[in-house]
A tleap script that builds the chain and sets N, CA, C and O, in Angstrom:
source leaprc.protein.ff14SB
mol = sequence {
  NMET SER LEU TYR ILE ARG ASP ASP GLU VAL
  ASP ALA LEU ALA LYS GLN VAL GLN GLN ALA
  ILE ALA ALA PRO THR LYS THR GLU ALA VAL
  ARG ILE ALA LEU GLN HIE GLU LEU GLU ASN
  ALA ARG LYS SER ILE PRO LEU TRP GLU ARG
  ILE LYS ALA ILE GLN GLU ALA ALA ARG GLN
  ILE GLY PRO ASP ASP PRO ASN PHE ASP MET
  LYS ALA PHE THR ASP GLU GLY TRP ASP GLY
  CLEU
}
set mol.1.N position { 10.209 -24.476 19.471 }
set mol.1.CA position { 8.908 -24.772 18.911 }
set mol.1.C position { 9.047 -24.865 17.390 }
set mol.1.O position { 9.747 -24.059 16.776 }
set mol.2.N position { 8.406 -25.810 16.809 }
set mol.2.CA position { 8.515 -26.050 15.375 }
set mol.2.C position { 7.358 -25.428 14.613 }
set mol.2.O position { 6.260 -25.238 15.137 }
set mol.3.N position { 7.648 -25.121 13.359 }
set mol.3.CA position { 6.631 -24.647 12.445 }
set mol.3.C position { 6.468 -25.727 11.390 }
set mol.3.O position { 7.421 -26.067 10.689 }
set mol.4.N position { 5.278 -26.258 11.280 }
set mol.4.CA position { 5.011 -27.300 10.288 }
set mol.4.C position { 4.172 -26.706 9.166 }
set mol.4.O position { 3.103 -26.145 9.407 }
set mol.5.N position { 4.658 -26.831 7.957 }
set mol.5.CA position { 3.919 -26.343 6.796 }
set mol.5.C position { 3.172 -27.525 6.210 }
set mol.5.O position { 3.777 -28.470 5.704 }
set mol.6.N position { 1.850 -27.461 6.285 }
set mol.6.CA position { 1.026 -28.573 5.824 }
set mol.6.C position { 0.345 -28.279 4.496 }
set mol.6.O position { -0.322 -29.145 3.930 }
set mol.7.N position { 0.509 -27.083 4.010 }
set mol.7.CA position { -0.127 -26.667 2.774 }
set mol.7.C position { 0.903 -26.743 1.646 }
set mol.7.O position { 1.982 -26.158 1.744 }
set mol.8.N position { 0.564 -27.467 0.576 }
set mol.8.CA position { 1.510 -27.650 -0.527 }
set mol.8.C position { 1.895 -26.339 -1.202 }
set mol.8.O position { 3.052 -26.143 -1.574 }
set mol.9.N position { 0.929 -25.448 -1.356 }
set mol.9.CA position { 1.217 -24.159 -1.992 }
set mol.9.C position { 2.166 -23.323 -1.137 }
set mol.9.O position { 3.094 -22.705 -1.659 }
set mol.10.N position { 1.936 -23.302 0.176 }
set mol.10.CA position { 2.808 -22.558 1.084 }
set mol.10.C position { 4.207 -23.181 1.081 }
set mol.10.O position { 5.208 -22.464 1.102 }
set mol.11.N position { 4.274 -24.494 1.055 }
set mol.11.CA position { 5.569 -25.174 0.996 }
set mol.11.C position { 6.318 -24.797 -0.286 }
set mol.11.O position { 7.523 -24.548 -0.255 }
set mol.12.N position { 5.603 -24.756 -1.405 }
set mol.12.CA position { 6.226 -24.383 -2.676 }
set mol.12.C position { 6.714 -22.933 -2.635 }
set mol.12.O position { 7.794 -22.623 -3.138 }
set mol.13.N position { 5.919 -22.055 -2.040 }
set mol.13.CA position { 6.337 -20.655 -1.913 }
set mol.13.C position { 7.573 -20.540 -1.030 }
set mol.13.O position { 8.491 -19.781 -1.339 }
set mol.14.N position { 7.597 -21.282 0.053 }
set mol.14.CA position { 8.763 -21.260 0.937 }
set mol.14.C position { 10.014 -21.730 0.196 }
set mol.14.O position { 11.092 -21.165 0.379 }
set mol.15.N position { 9.875 -22.758 -0.635 }
set mol.15.CA position { 11.012 -23.235 -1.426 }
set mol.15.C position { 11.464 -22.173 -2.424 }
set mol.15.O position { 12.663 -21.979 -2.629 }
set mol.16.N position { 10.502 -21.483 -3.047 }
set mol.16.CA position { 10.851 -20.427 -4.007 }
set mol.16.C position { 11.590 -19.287 -3.319 }
set mol.16.O position { 12.576 -18.767 -3.841 }
set mol.17.N position { 11.106 -18.905 -2.148 }
set mol.17.CA position { 11.768 -17.838 -1.394 }
set mol.17.C position { 13.169 -18.300 -0.980 }
set mol.17.O position { 14.129 -17.535 -1.073 }
set mol.18.N position { 13.279 -19.524 -0.534 }
set mol.18.CA position { 14.579 -20.067 -0.137 }
set mol.18.C position { 15.574 -19.965 -1.282 }
set mol.18.O position { 16.710 -19.532 -1.088 }
set mol.19.N position { 15.149 -20.361 -2.472 }
set mol.19.CA position { 16.033 -20.308 -3.630 }
set mol.19.C position { 16.328 -18.871 -4.035 }
set mol.19.O position { 17.463 -18.546 -4.383 }
set mol.20.N position { 15.318 -18.010 -3.994 }
set mol.20.CA position { 15.488 -16.632 -4.431 }
set mol.20.C position { 16.451 -15.850 -3.553 }
set mol.20.O position { 17.191 -14.999 -4.046 }
set mol.21.N position { 16.444 -16.133 -2.259 }
set mol.21.CA position { 17.308 -15.383 -1.343 }
set mol.21.C position { 18.510 -16.192 -0.884 }
set mol.21.O position { 19.289 -15.742 -0.044 }
set mol.22.N position { 18.654 -17.383 -1.438 }
set mol.22.CA position { 19.771 -18.284 -1.107 }
set mol.22.C position { 19.846 -18.574 0.386 }
set mol.22.O position { 20.926 -18.584 0.978 }
set mol.23.N position { 18.687 -18.808 0.980 }
set mol.23.CA position { 18.644 -19.176 2.393 }
set mol.23.C position { 19.070 -20.635 2.534 }
set mol.23.O position { 18.772 -21.454 1.665 }
set mol.24.N position { 19.756 -20.959 3.609 }
set mol.24.CA position { 20.225 -22.337 3.776 }
set mol.24.C position { 19.102 -23.354 4.000 }
set mol.24.O position { 19.245 -24.530 3.663 }
set mol.25.N position { 17.979 -22.892 4.571 }
set mol.25.CA position { 16.855 -23.784 4.836 }
set mol.25.C position { 15.541 -23.064 4.561 }
set mol.25.O position { 15.499 -21.838 4.465 }
set mol.26.N position { 14.471 -23.842 4.436 }
set mol.26.CA position { 13.144 -23.239 4.283 }
set mol.26.C position { 12.779 -22.467 5.545 }
set mol.26.O position { 12.155 -21.409 5.466 }
set mol.27.N position { 13.158 -22.983 6.693 }
set mol.27.CA position { 12.853 -22.305 7.954 }
set mol.27.C position { 13.478 -20.917 7.979 }
set mol.27.O position { 12.840 -19.944 8.382 }
set mol.28.N position { 14.724 -20.836 7.546 }
set mol.28.CA position { 15.405 -19.543 7.495 }
set mol.28.C position { 14.721 -18.615 6.484 }
set mol.28.O position { 14.579 -17.418 6.734 }
set mol.29.N position { 14.304 -19.161 5.362 }
set mol.29.CA position { 13.612 -18.368 4.351 }
set mol.29.C position { 12.305 -17.820 4.904 }
set mol.29.O position { 11.978 -16.654 4.680 }
set mol.30.N position { 11.559 -18.644 5.619 }
set mol.30.CA position { 10.297 -18.200 6.216 }
set mol.30.C position { 10.570 -17.143 7.280 }
set mol.30.O position { 9.839 -16.157 7.366 }
set mol.31.N position { 11.608 -17.331 8.089 }
set mol.31.CA position { 11.958 -16.356 9.124 }
set mol.31.C position { 12.254 -14.993 8.502 }
set mol.31.O position { 11.739 -13.971 8.956 }
set mol.32.N position { 13.087 -14.986 7.460 }
set mol.32.CA position { 13.458 -13.740 6.785 }
set mol.32.C position { 12.230 -13.088 6.150 }
set mol.32.O position { 12.038 -11.877 6.264 }
set mol.33.N position { 11.404 -13.889 5.486 }
set mol.33.CA position { 10.204 -13.355 4.845 }
set mol.33.C position { 9.261 -12.741 5.875 }
set mol.33.O position { 8.698 -11.672 5.642 }
set mol.34.N position { 9.090 -13.405 7.000 }
set mol.34.CA position { 8.209 -12.880 8.043 }
set mol.34.C position { 8.773 -11.601 8.651 }
set mol.34.O position { 8.022 -10.672 8.949 }
set mol.35.N position { 10.091 -11.546 8.836 }
set mol.35.CA position { 10.705 -10.321 9.349 }
set mol.35.C position { 10.488 -9.158 8.382 }
set mol.35.O position { 10.174 -8.045 8.803 }
set mol.36.N position { 10.655 -9.421 7.089 }
set mol.36.CA position { 10.435 -8.374 6.090 }
set mol.36.C position { 8.989 -7.891 6.099 }
set mol.36.O position { 8.732 -6.692 5.994 }
set mol.37.N position { 8.062 -8.806 6.223 }
set mol.37.CA position { 6.649 -8.422 6.261 }
set mol.37.C position { 6.344 -7.565 7.490 }
set mol.37.O position { 5.590 -6.596 7.401 }
set mol.38.N position { 6.928 -7.919 8.632 }
set mol.38.CA position { 6.729 -7.115 9.836 }
set mol.38.C position { 7.308 -5.712 9.653 }
set mol.38.O position { 6.681 -4.726 10.042 }
set mol.39.N position { 8.490 -5.621 9.067 }
set mol.39.CA position { 9.102 -4.319 8.811 }
set mol.39.C position { 8.218 -3.482 7.887 }
set mol.39.O position { 7.996 -2.298 8.140 }
set mol.40.N position { 7.714 -4.102 6.815 }
set mol.40.CA position { 6.843 -3.389 5.878 }
set mol.40.C position { 5.563 -2.920 6.555 }
set mol.40.O position { 5.102 -1.804 6.317 }
set mol.41.N position { 4.998 -3.764 7.389 }
set mol.41.CA position { 3.761 -3.399 8.089 }
set mol.41.C position { 4.003 -2.232 9.034 }
set mol.41.O position { 3.153 -1.350 9.164 }
set mol.42.N position { 5.143 -2.221 9.686 }
set mol.42.CA position { 5.458 -1.132 10.618 }
set mol.42.C position { 5.766 0.162 9.889 }
set mol.42.O position { 5.530 1.247 10.422 }
set mol.43.N position { 6.292 0.060 8.672 }
set mol.43.CA position { 6.637 1.250 7.891 }
set mol.43.C position { 5.425 1.883 7.227 }
set mol.43.O position { 5.407 3.089 6.979 }
set mol.44.N position { 4.428 1.086 6.943 }
set mol.44.CA position { 3.277 1.618 6.196 }
set mol.44.C position { 2.498 2.597 7.063 }
set mol.44.O position { 2.356 2.412 8.272 }
set mol.45.N position { 2.012 3.618 6.428 }
set mol.45.CA position { 1.235 4.643 7.126 }
set mol.45.C position { -0.225 4.200 7.132 }
set mol.45.O position { -0.784 3.877 6.084 }
set mol.46.N position { -0.833 4.186 8.298 }
set mol.46.CA position { -2.238 3.767 8.374 }
set mol.46.C position { -3.134 4.663 7.511 }
set mol.46.O position { -2.858 5.847 7.317 }
set mol.47.N position { -4.195 4.072 7.009 }
set mol.47.CA position { -5.132 4.779 6.146 }
set mol.47.C position { -5.654 6.047 6.807 }
set mol.47.O position { -5.749 7.088 6.157 }
set mol.48.N position { -5.989 5.975 8.075 }
set mol.48.CA position { -6.558 7.143 8.754 }
set mol.48.C position { -5.563 8.288 8.778 }
set mol.48.O position { -5.967 9.448 8.701 }
set mol.49.N position { -4.269 7.997 8.883 }
set mol.49.CA position { -3.267 9.055 8.868 }
set mol.49.C position { -3.136 9.664 7.472 }
set mol.49.O position { -2.965 10.876 7.340 }
set mol.50.N position { -3.216 8.833 6.432 }
set mol.50.CA position { -3.152 9.350 5.063 }
set mol.50.C position { -4.360 10.235 4.767 }
set mol.50.O position { -4.227 11.298 4.161 }
set mol.51.N position { -5.542 9.786 5.201 }
set mol.51.CA position { -6.759 10.567 4.993 }
set mol.51.C position { -6.673 11.891 5.750 }
set mol.51.O position { -7.072 12.935 5.232 }
set mol.52.N position { -6.158 11.844 6.962 }
set mol.52.CA position { -6.018 13.057 7.766 }
set mol.52.C position { -5.136 14.081 7.055 }
set mol.52.O position { -5.457 15.270 7.057 }
set mol.53.N position { -4.036 13.645 6.449 }
set mol.53.CA position { -3.138 14.545 5.719 }
set mol.53.C position { -3.838 15.145 4.501 }
set mol.53.O position { -3.678 16.331 4.212 }
set mol.54.N position { -4.607 14.333 3.793 }
set mol.54.CA position { -5.340 14.831 2.618 }
set mol.54.C position { -6.396 15.842 3.044 }
set mol.54.O position { -6.569 16.871 2.391 }
set mol.55.N position { -7.096 15.558 4.125 }
set mol.55.CA position { -8.115 16.488 4.618 }
set mol.55.C position { -7.486 17.820 5.028 }
set mol.55.O position { -8.057 18.880 4.774 }
set mol.56.N position { -6.336 17.770 5.650 }
set mol.56.CA position { -5.651 18.994 6.065 }
set mol.56.C position { -5.229 19.812 4.848 }
set mol.56.O position { -5.367 21.036 4.847 }
set mol.57.N position { -4.722 19.152 3.823 }
set mol.57.CA position { -4.343 19.852 2.596 }
set mol.57.C position { -5.562 20.501 1.955 }
set mol.57.O position { -5.475 21.625 1.462 }
set mol.58.N position { -6.693 19.812 1.957 }
set mol.58.CA position { -7.924 20.373 1.391 }
set mol.58.C position { -8.390 21.570 2.206 }
set mol.58.O position { -8.872 22.553 1.644 }
set mol.59.N position { -8.252 21.496 3.531 }
set mol.59.CA position { -8.642 22.625 4.385 }
set mol.59.C position { -7.782 23.856 4.099 }
set mol.59.O position { -8.269 24.986 4.153 }
set mol.60.N position { -6.510 23.633 3.797 }
set mol.60.CA position { -5.612 24.755 3.517 }
set mol.60.C position { -5.964 25.448 2.199 }
set mol.60.O position { -5.690 26.636 2.029 }
set mol.61.N position { -6.564 24.715 1.278 }
set mol.61.CA position { -6.994 25.308 0.013 }
set mol.61.C position { -8.119 26.301 0.259 }
set mol.61.O position { -8.202 27.336 -0.403 }
set mol.62.N position { -8.967 25.988 1.196 }
set mol.62.CA position { -10.068 26.885 1.534 }
set mol.62.C position { -11.406 26.261 1.224 }
set mol.62.O position { -11.478 25.183 0.634 }
set mol.63.N position { -12.467 26.941 1.623 }
set mol.63.CA position { -13.816 26.393 1.418 }
set mol.63.C position { -14.220 26.448 -0.050 }
set mol.63.O position { -13.676 27.220 -0.839 }
set mol.64.N position { -15.186 25.610 -0.388 }
set mol.64.CA position { -15.747 25.611 -1.741 }
set mol.64.C position { -16.441 26.939 -2.002 }
set mol.64.O position { -16.993 27.553 -1.089 }
set mol.65.N position { -16.409 27.375 -3.256 }
set mol.65.CA position { -17.132 28.578 -3.663 }
set mol.65.C position { -18.526 28.151 -4.103 }
set mol.65.O position { -18.671 27.508 -5.143 }
set mol.66.N position { -19.549 28.493 -3.337 }
set mol.66.CA position { -20.907 28.047 -3.694 }
set mol.66.C position { -21.402 28.665 -4.999 }
set mol.66.O position { -22.362 28.165 -5.584 }
set mol.67.N position { -20.775 29.731 -5.462 }
set mol.67.CA position { -21.207 30.389 -6.692 }
set mol.67.C position { -20.415 29.938 -7.915 }
set mol.67.O position { -20.636 30.444 -9.015 }
set mol.68.N position { -19.488 28.983 -7.733 }
set mol.68.CA position { -18.674 28.516 -8.853 }
set mol.68.C position { -19.543 27.732 -9.831 }
set mol.68.O position { -20.270 26.820 -9.436 }
set mol.69.N position { -19.462 28.094 -11.114 }
set mol.69.CA position { -20.253 27.448 -12.160 }
set mol.69.C position { -19.339 26.512 -12.953 }
set mol.69.O position { -18.619 26.954 -13.847 }
set mol.70.N position { -19.371 25.234 -12.627 }
set mol.70.CA position { -18.494 24.255 -13.280 }
set mol.70.C position { -18.772 24.167 -14.775 }
set mol.70.O position { -17.843 24.016 -15.568 }
set mol.71.N position { -20.034 24.259 -15.166 }
set mol.71.CA position { -20.377 24.169 -16.585 }
set mol.71.C position { -19.755 25.320 -17.365 }
set mol.71.O position { -19.165 25.104 -18.424 }
set mol.72.N position { -19.880 26.529 -16.856 }
set mol.72.CA position { -19.292 27.686 -17.535 }
set mol.72.C position { -17.771 27.554 -17.590 }
set mol.72.O position { -17.152 27.871 -18.605 }
set mol.73.N position { -17.180 27.088 -16.506 }
set mol.73.CA position { -15.728 26.899 -16.455 }
set mol.73.C position { -15.281 25.877 -17.495 }
set mol.73.O position { -14.295 26.097 -18.199 }
set mol.74.N position { -15.995 24.770 -17.595 }
set mol.74.CA position { -15.664 23.723 -18.553 }
set mol.74.C position { -15.869 24.219 -19.993 }
set mol.74.O position { -15.026 23.992 -20.861 }
set mol.75.N position { -16.984 24.890 -20.228 }
set mol.75.CA position { -17.241 25.435 -21.563 }
set mol.75.C position { -16.147 26.400 -21.983 }
set mol.75.O position { -15.711 26.391 -23.134 }
set mol.76.N position { -15.708 27.226 -21.055 }
set mol.76.CA position { -14.644 28.181 -21.356 }
set mol.76.C position { -13.342 27.443 -21.682 }
set mol.76.O position { -12.587 27.868 -22.556 }
set mol.77.N position { -13.088 26.362 -20.994 }
set mol.77.CA position { -11.893 25.565 -21.245 }
set mol.77.C position { -11.903 24.933 -22.629 }
set mol.77.O position { -10.864 24.799 -23.274 }
set mol.78.N position { -13.086 24.548 -23.070 }
set mol.78.CA position { -13.211 23.947 -24.404 }
set mol.78.C position { -13.238 25.010 -25.496 }
set mol.78.O position { -13.124 24.692 -26.679 }
set mol.79.N position { -13.385 26.236 -25.111 }
set mol.79.CA position { -13.369 27.384 -26.026 }
set mol.79.C position { -14.370 27.212 -27.177 }
set mol.79.O position { -14.061 27.475 -28.339 }
set mol.80.N position { -15.568 26.766 -26.819 }
set mol.80.CA position { -16.644 26.672 -27.791 }
set mol.80.C position { -16.563 25.490 -28.731 }
set mol.80.O position { -17.286 25.454 -29.727 }
set mol.81.N position { -15.693 24.505 -28.445 }
set mol.81.CA position { -15.578 23.337 -29.334 }
set mol.81.C position { -16.741 22.394 -29.191 }
set mol.81.O position { -16.791 21.368 -29.868 }
savepdb mol mol.pdb
quit
């Protein structure tokens, strides 16, 4: 089955990739680029998993202190400046 590139910009990108990676053909360059994209997609951690890890770290810190006075804390940090 053939892949036909009908978009001039995509064709130009394929040529740039071909030259950059010294692929023998544009088809080979597109194949390699697509394989790399699939590998990257499989390696990336889904957003929900990243959020879950952050939430777990926050839970380990403990609950918020309802009596914490942020203004007093900030004022103390500035030492009256």
